[in-house]
C-alpha positions, 0 to 999 in steps of 0.5 A: 154250143158244141162241146167235144170231149176227148177220152183215152178209151170211152169204152172202158169202165174207169172213174174218168169214163164214168164221170165224162159220160155223166157230164155228157148225158147231162149237158146234151139237153142244152148243147151239141155234145160229142165224145171222141175215144182215142182207142176202142177195145170193145164194140159197145161202151160199158156205160149208157150214153144218151142217144143225143151224144155222139160217140166217135171212135178215132181209131179201132185200135187197142191201147197197145196200138194193135188192131182189134181184129188182129189174132192174139199175139199178132201185130199186122199194123205197120205203124205199131213198130214206131212204139219201139222208140221213145216218144220225143213229145211232152205227152210222153211223161203221161204213162198212157203215152210212154211209147210213141205212135205218130199215127195215133198222135196225128189222128187226135190232132186232126180231130182237134183241128176239124172243129171250127168252133165250140169247146174242146175238153181233154180228160188226161194229162197226155191229152191235155198236153196235146191240146195245149201245144197243138189244139187250135186257139179258135176253140175254148180248150179245157183240160180236166185233171181227174187225179191230182197234181201231187201224184204226178212224177216230176217230169210230167208235173214240169210239162203240166206246169209249162203247158197248161197256161196255154189252155183257156181253163183247167178243171180239178176235182177237189179244193185240195187240188185247186189250192195246189194248182194255184200255188204251182201255176202262180195264177198263169192259168184259169182254175175251176173246181168242178167235182164229179156229178152223180145222176139220181140213183136208179135203185132204192137206198141200201137196207144195210142189212146184208153181211157184205162189204163192197170195194170197186176199182181197177185192180192196180196198185193205186187202188190198194186192194192188196192192203184191203185183202190183208186188212180183211184177213185180220178180222175175217176170223171174227166175222166168218159170215161176212164177205168182202166183194171187190168189183173191177178187173186189172193186171193185178187180178192173179196176184190178188187171187193168190194172196186171198188163197194164202190167207185162207179167205177163199169164199170170204173175199171174192174178186167179182170182175167188172160189172155194169150194175155197180149201183145194185151191188152197192145197194145190196151191201152194208158199207163201202171200203176204199183202200186207195194210195191216192185218188182224185175225187173217187166216183165210187164213194159218191155213188155209195153215198147216193144209195146211203152206203156209209164208207170206210176210207183211207184218207189218201190224197185227194178226195175222201176227206172232202166227201167223208166227215169222220164219224158222221157219214163214214170213217177216215182212216190214216193212209196205208194203216192196214190194222186201222182199216181192219178195225174200221171195217169191224166197227161197221160190222159190229155197230149196225145202229151206227152204220145206219146213222152214217148211211142216212147222213151219207145219203143226205149229203149226196146232193152236193154231187148231184149231176144237176149241181155239177151241170150248172157249174159247167154251164157257167164256166162255158158262158163265162169263157165264151163271153171273155173271148174276142170275136174271131 
């Protein structure tokens, strides 16, 4: 079976990109798999892709619609001027598609229609809406939600509920979101819970002896690193020999760096930038900390578990509560409670025997999210959808 994924930018480092590449790498053993990237900001992808998986850039544009070859500050592409106008199509409510670029839209839709058969999997609301309204019905069209329905603003949520029943299936990451979608759609679309899948760890389990706490993700408001820095500041004086390392890049880097300096945490809290060896960084730490305001099913929590790293996490919507059993394989903290997050980190630091017990439990439970387990779910879904369609 031919399977085509469409990503906004397959060359980035986000959790959705990592999850889709993991899926493609697993499925290509039995299927003809292709990943299409709407945008492309660098020459090569950040994550390794199996040679059997085709990576197809649909444009050679940056996310703002400019050519990669343009000198900084210059916009030589005439079609980019259309971004001055508001997008009139339903997918405008996805933040990634707020501004209209009809040439890019047409390119994506032509890619949909070039496929004669097989499965088309889109991976964020804007692309899902394009597939629902403009994708050919001869394809099995699946929309993935890598976040959760409750976090979407009302206009986007309304468009989702109007369009998604046109798809053959919608997959979500958590039981919580599955229930939310079922209630919201009233049974008008097929829904499946398919969690993120994690390949086997390439590194030995963490020894949990280094005086390092780790966090990772896009440096954005969603990830809550502002709260994490504040929380670590509350315990830094008690544990001056411990470090907090934050991996990732994003538009809040300068703001976070300023706050680190204001709190006198230079040297203890370090913004490490992006890394292609996050598994090694996780294995070299003693606990993972997740401070997000909201999530889907955090990939990095699953990756931490595969190397036996216990986690301290805000019990935000959604995901952490489905991965962490409080006090068993990690600690769940009330959402947004900065002092409680600080005490959770202190507990990991001050109770080495307890964190080792939690680390072993995290490693033992990580099999639920192994890529082989998740691949079997996808294979069953493809077969079921293909078997239920009329011959064309």
